[in-house]
N, C-alpha and C positions, 0 to 999 in steps of 0.2 A: 504493498499499500503506500502510496508518495504521500508525500506532506502536504500535497495540492488537494488531496482526495479528502472527504469527509471523516473525521474520525470521533469514535463514540463520546457521548460527552460524558466524564467521570464525575460531574457535581450530582448528574441524575442515576446512576450507577448506584447499584448495591453498597459502596464504598463510601458514596458523598452524604450520610449519616453525619450528622455534628459540623460538617464543612456549612462556610459562608460562601453563597455565589458572589463572584466578583461584584455584581450587577447591585447584589442588594447591602455591599459593604460601604462604608462612613466613603466618600470620594474624596481624596487630597490631591489637589493640581490636577483633577482627572483622570486621575487612577485610583483603582482601590487599595484598601488598607494592606492587604499583602502582599503586596509591594515593598510596602515599607518598613512588615517584617524583614522581608527577604535584605532589604534596605541597613537595617542596622545589622540583622545578625551577619552578613558580608561587611561592614565596617568591622565588626570586632574581631571576625577575624583576619582581614586585612590590617587591624591593628596587631597585633601579635605577630603575621608573618613581617611585614614593612620594621616594626620595633624592632625584632630581633636579626633580620636582615642588614639593617641601618648598623649594628653593633658586629656584623661577625667579622669582617676583613679587619678593621679594629683591634677586635680583641685576639684574631690569632696574630695580629701582626706586635702587638705591643706586651700582649700577656702569653698565651700558649707557646708562643716562638721566640719570646724573651728571653735570655739570661737573666735580665735585670726586670722579670715583669712586673708592669705593673699594676696595679689594683683595681683603679680609674683609668676610664676614658681618659685620655692627657687632651690640653690643650694649648700645649706649647707647641706642637709640632716637634716632637723628640726626632730625632735620626732615625731611620729603618736599620732593625736589625739585618744583616749580611746574610751568616749562616743559619742555615735550618739547624735546629738541633735534633738529639736521636732520642727520639719519641719522651716529649716534656709530656711529667707530671705521670709518666708511666699511663697513658691515654692506651684503652682497652680497641685494640683493631688496629691501632698504629702500625703494625708489623704489616697488614693489608695495604695501608696506603702506601707505603714505602716500596713495597714491590711494585706497583704500577707503573707503566709505563710513561717517560716524560714527557709526550704529547698527551695523558692522560692528567697528571700532578707534577709539576717542575721542582724539583729538590734544589735548583741551581740557587736560589734565595730565597728570602723572606717570602721577598715583596713577589715574587714568581709563584712561589709556591699560596701564598692567600690569595691570590686570584685565581689560580686555578681552580683552589679549591674551593671558592666562593661559584664560579662559574658550574663546576662539576654540582654543587647542592641546588643551586637553583636549575640548572637544567635539569635535574631528578625531580625534583617538587613539581616539574611543568610534565614527565616524563609520567606518571603515577597516576594521573587523572584517565588515560586512556582507558585503563585497564579496570580501575574503579567504575569508569561509566559502564563497563559489560559487565562487572559486577551486580552493579544495582539494576542495567536493564533484564539481566536474565533472574538474578536470585534473591537481592536483598531491598529493592525498591529503592527511591532516591531520598527518602526521610531515614530510615536505618541507614542509609550511608554517609548520611549529615551526620547524625549523631555518634557511627563510629570515628570518622574521619575526624572529630571535634575534639573526642575526650582522648582521642590518641594522641593529637598535635599538643593537647593543653598536657597532660603527660610529658611529650615530649621538651616542654619551654620549662617544666619543673626540673628535669633531669639535667640542664644545661647548670644545674647550680653545682656541680662535679664535674668536675676538669677530666677526672678519670673516664667519665661516661661521656664526652664529649662526642663523639662519634657515634655512640648509643642514640644520643639525643637528636642528630643529626636526620638517624636513621628514623625515629619513631613520626618527626617532622615531615618527611619525604612519604613516606607511608601516609600517612594521614591526610593531607594536601588530597594524595589520590582517591581518598572516597569523598572527599566533602566537596574538592572545589566545583567539578563538574555537574553534582547534583543541585548543586544551590543554584546554576545560573540559570541549570533548563527548567529551573520551578518558577523562575521570571516570564518564560515565554509561556508555561502550560495556564497564566493567568488570563491569556487574551485567548481570542478565536482567531481560527486563520483568515488572514486578510485583514485584522484589526488595525487602522492604520499608527497608534497609540504602541506601538510593540517596538518601534525604534526609539520612540521618546524615553517608555521603561526602559529600555537597558540604557539611556544615558542616564537617567535617574540613578540607576541601579550604578552606575559604574562610577556618580557622584558620590555613591556610599562607600566603595571600596576608596575614593581617595581619602574622604574624611576622615579614612579611619590610618590612610596613610601619612595626614595632616598630624591628627593630634599623639601620633605612637610616639616620632621621635623627639616633641616637646617634653612626653611624658619618659620614655624609655632612655629617651637618649640623655635627659637632663640627670634621672636617676644614676645613670652610669658613669656619670661626671663626676655628680656629687658625692654617691652614697660607694659606687662599686657596681661592676658589670653585674653581677649576680642578682641586683633589685634588678636592671633593667629588662634582662631575663625574663626574670618573675613577675615585673608586671605584664610582658606580654603574655605569661600564661594567665595570668587574673583577668586579661581582655577577653581571651576566647573563651572563659566561662560563663563571662559575663553576655558573651552572646548564644552561648547555648540555651541558657536560660531565655531569653528572649525570644528564641525559634520553639521553644517547647513551647510558651506560654502564646504563641502566634500560630499556632500549625490548624487552629480552627480557621485561619481565612487565607488559607493555602488550598490547589487544587488538588484533591483527594486523590490516591493512587488507585489503580486496580489492582483488586486482589489477583495475584502471581498464578495462579491457574485460570483464569479470565482472561487474563493479557497474552497467556500461553495460544489459550484456545482462539483467541481473537489470529494471533499472529502466523498459525496455524493454517488459519481460513482464507486467510490471502494469500498464502502461497509465498516464494521466495521474492525476492527486490524483481521489480521490473525495469523493460531498459531505462523507462526515466530515471527512476531514482539512482540507479546506476551515474548514471548522463551525471547527475546532481554530485554525485558522490563523488567521482571523478574530477570532477571542478573544484570540489571544495579541497579535495587533495594539494589539485594544483596552486591554489590558495595557500595551503598551509605551508608549502616549499617555499614560496617568495618571502610570507610570513615567517620563516627561520632567519632571513637577513635584516627582517625588519627587528626584531628582538635580539640578536648576536648585536647592534649597532644601541638601540636602546637600552640595554642592560648595562652600559657604561656605567648608567648612571649612576649606582652603586658602587660600581667597580673602580675603573679608574676616575670617573671624573670625584670619587669620594675621596680617593689620592690626591687631586689636585687640589679640593678645599681642606683637604687637612693639612697638606703641605706647601703649596703655591698660594695661599689665597690670606690676605689680610683682612679678618676677621673685627667685624666693631665692636666697640665698647658700649653701653646704651646705658648712661646713668648707674656706672660703675660696674654694669654687668656685663661679663663677655661673653658672648653669643658663641657659645660654643659650635667646632666645625661639623659636628653630625646631625645641626638644625637643616645644612642645605638638604638631605632628604625630605625637608617640608615642602621646600619651594614649589616641586610639581603637582604633589596634589594639591595646593593653594593657586596654583591656578590652573587647575581643573576646575574648581570651583568659580571661579571668576571665568574664564571663557567656555565652559559646557553651556550656559544657558544662551548665551550670547551665540552660541554656534546653530544652537536650538531654532533658536529666532531667524535666524539665516540662513540655515536649510529649509524651514519651512515657508520664505519668502521666495525661495527659490523656487518651492513643488507650486505654489501659486502660481508662478513667471513661467512655469514650466524648462528650467534650466538647471533643475537640480542634477545633478551629477547619479549615478548609479552607484550603487555599495560598493564593485569595484574602482569605478573611477576615484571615490570616495579613498580607497584606501592605495589609490597610486599617489594623490595627492598628498595626502601622510607620510610614507616613505619619502617622498622626494623633501618634504618639508622638515623631516626630521633629518635627513643629509645634509640640507641646507644649514641646520642650527650648529652644525660643527666647525661652519665655519668660522662664527667667532673666536672660537676657541683655537683654530689655527692663527690669526692675526692676534689673539692675547697670546698663547705659545711664542709664537716669535717675537713679539715685542718684549716679553718678560724674561724671557732665556731662563736661565737657572734661580730665580731670584722668587720673590711674591710679588702678588699683583691684587689688583682691585675686584672686589665681589663683583663686580659688573659682567665680567667676563663669564661665570658660571651662571650669574642672572639671568644675563641675556640670552645664552644658550638655551637654558632651560623656560627661559618663556617661548621661543620658538619651537621648540621640540614639543611641547606640552601642545602647541596646537595641531604636529601634525601625528602625536596619540590620539588624541580626540578625533580625527578622521579615519581613523583604523581601528585601534582599538574596541571600543563600542560597537562599532557598524559591523565587528566582523563575527562579534557574540552576537548581535541582532541577525545575521545571517544567516549563522548554523542553522537557530531554530526556527527561521522562516523555510528554508529549502531541505535540511534533513527528513529524511523519514520515520516518520512518526516513532515506530518503533524502536528504532537505533540514537534516537537523540540524543540520549544522556552518552552512549561511546562515539558521537561523531563530535558532542563537545569536549568530549575528552580527547580525541584526537585533534582538536583544535587546538587544545592547551599542551599540546603532547610535542605539536610543531616546536613550540618554546622551547622544549624540552632541548633541542640542537641549538636553537638559538643561544640559548642561556649559554649551555655547554663550550660553543663557540665564541662568544662573548668573551671567555673564561681564559681562552688558548690564545682571543685576539689580544688580550690586556698584557699580556706578556711582552707585547712589543711597546710598550707603552713610552721608556725611556731610552728605547734600543734601536729604532726605527732613524735609519740615515734619510739625507733628502740632498738634492743639486743644490747648491749657492754660487755663484757667481766669483771666481776667484782675482783679487786685484790686477793678478798679469793678464786676465782673459781667459774663455773658455770655462767648464764646467766642471765640479768632480763629487763624491759623498762627502758630505759631512756628517757626521755625529755631534746633534745636538744636545746641548744640554737640556732643554724643553720639547715636550714630546710634537712638537707643530706636526711633522707628518703622519704621525699616528692621528691626530685628527683629521688631515687630509685620508689619510685611509676610510674613515668612518663616514665621511662626507661621499666618497663615492661609493663605498657598498650602498648606502640611502639611496643616494639619487638614481643608480642604476637599477637598483629594487625597483626603486617607483617606474622606471622608464619600462621594466618588463609588463608590471602589471600594466599600464597603458597600454600596451601591445597588444598585450592578450586581452583586454578590454571586452573588445565588442561579441568574440567566442566567449569567453566565461560567459557573458550577459545572458549570450542566447542559452547557453547548457544552463543557467540557472533560472532558468524562468522568464527572465527581465529585470531579475533586483541586481 
């Protein structure tokens, strides 16, 4: 059964008892209350994820892998240790990491090691949702998967309190996210009938919830890590996740009821395997997933090399005697999401009325191109600053432009998946979309190892050109620009055939 065919109304089935239909729910900004249950659940889950992610690389650099371990997040930009110590803190599973090839985990320096570990973690976090989506579609259902994922992730955050269990904690977070992430996103689409024009707007609001959590988390988790120590920051992330689970539990009556597994299996069997139109749409989504990899490889430098720039090459202001900690850089992007998302929503509606709104694929092409162009700002800044420190203007302006690109791609992709995916595999397809970020995040860690080691041409006084190894990552930011713009160009090139395959979306 294709996504365009009529699907049974779960609100009217035997599982609908105790659930309030979206049309009968209180409406906020034209959307049912159920959307805001998911909004706040995801907000707190992303609070926990981004709060931990914002501390992760610095935690490895200045604590786990430092012979002079700093118990607090440093604000004085101390020098990065060079040699990776042999199993610091007797970490369980360290021998497995040590045995991995250098292209997966670079042991050449603490900077390279922490960058590749960061990339591996953020990659695996987005690999597991594919499997979590399959398990939810076939056995657990979306709601149980969300509960299981949330509890496992909360446990992972609290286990971070033990240095010895650092890798175990990362493993719990990776597995838990696999159950949670695809199954919370698909429940947004379930609140709206096929063809409901509010769906894109709903995902934009949902995406704002993600970024509200990302904005708050660094102000809370980062400040606690600076003031009281790393583990207070990690603990706050775990508490935030628990709050989200409680809100989800008390708001389930406003969410779409799930079909009983036996009823769902019977329905799937009656419709047989996926038909030709289904496979065309699945294939088109797979093609977009491949291009999505490159987007996230560039975008995820925000928490990796851009955070390194914020830590080591940015002069942070002191306001009324308060020195703004560098990890607050991670709150720039979500704050800008809040500023620009409503503006773009109004702009897209105006375009739709005038008949000039781009297709979903067209918007994504714009997003990737703008993402690439944002790093031109950092190219200029790195060239001018060299090996010293510069103004906050450079990372702030880059993030501002990058955010516009993100809004053109990320929420549009989530909405597109729920629009065109065959109904009975929508969680799996959402997992596949998120899993495309797996390779993107993994690639981001590998790309990050070139941060301060890429050469570029310069003009010698005597004439001609030669390779020059700069003290600043000018060429590195140039590479990010090329990847982003090239990905956008590829999306533009395939816009028409993909639009046709996706039914005009």
